[in-house]
C-alpha positions in Angstrom: 0.0 0.0 0.0 1.3 3.4 -0.8 1.8 6.1 1.8 -0.8 8.3 0.2 -3.5 5.5 0.3 -2.5 4.6 3.9 -2.9 8.3 4.9 -6.3 8.5 3.2 -7.5 5.4 4.9 -6.3 6.7 8.3 -8.2 9.9 7.8 -11.3 8.0 6.7 -11.1 5.8 9.8 -11.5 9.0 11.9 -14.9 9.7 10.3 -18.3 8.4 11.5 -19.2 4.9 10.5 -21.9 6.0 8.0 -19.3 8.2 6.2 -16.8 5.4 6.2 -19.4 3.0 4.6 -20.2 5.6 1.9 -16.6 6.2 1.1 -15.9 2.4 1.1 -18.7 1.8 -1.4 -17.5 4.6 -3.6 -14.0 3.4 -3.5 -15.0 -0.2 -4.4 -17.1 1.1 -7.3 -14.1 3.2 -8.5 -11.8 0.3 -8.3 -14.2 -2.0 -10.2 -14.6 0.7 -12.9 -10.9 1.1 -13.2 -10.4 -2.7 -13.5 -13.0 -2.8 -16.2 -11.3 0.0 -18.2 -7.9 -1.7 -17.9 -9.4 -5.0 -19.0 -11.0 -3.4 -22.1 -7.7 -1.6 -22.9 -5.8 -4.8 -22.7 -8.4 -6.5 -24.9 -8.1 -3.7 -27.4 -4.3 -3.8 -27.5 -4.4 -7.6 -28.1 -6.9 -7.0 -30.9 -4.6 -4.4 -32.5 -1.6 -6.6 -32.1 -3.5 -9.4 -33.9 -4.2 -7.0 -36.8 -7.9 -6.5 -36.0 -9.4 -3.0 -36.6 -12.7 -1.6 -35.5 -14.2 1.6 -37.0 -15.1 4.1 -34.3 -17.5 6.9 -34.8 -16.2 9.5 -32.3 -19.5 11.5 -31.8 -21.5 8.3 -31.3 -18.9 6.9 -28.9 -18.8 10.1 -26.8 -22.6 10.2 -26.7 -22.7 6.5 -25.5 -20.1 7.2 -22.8 -21.9 10.3 -21.6 -25.1 8.3 -21.4 -23.4 5.4 -19.6 -21.6 7.6 -17.1 -24.1 10.4 -16.6 -22.0 13.2 -18.0 -23.6 16.2 -19.5 -22.4 18.3 -22.4 
């Protein structure tokens, strides 16, 4: 564990239990999302290495990501 993460967890441990639970759930969700992104990147890299190409329509892709992640324009 890094010093920064250890410090953050120490500070979180000083908060009320309800706040700790909320932060814990948010952290777990963030880690799951990060893992998913990394897996998709690795999959994409393997596909590119294998010579596979996929046509991406940037505006459509951005719209899909905004819808999925709740981002506004």
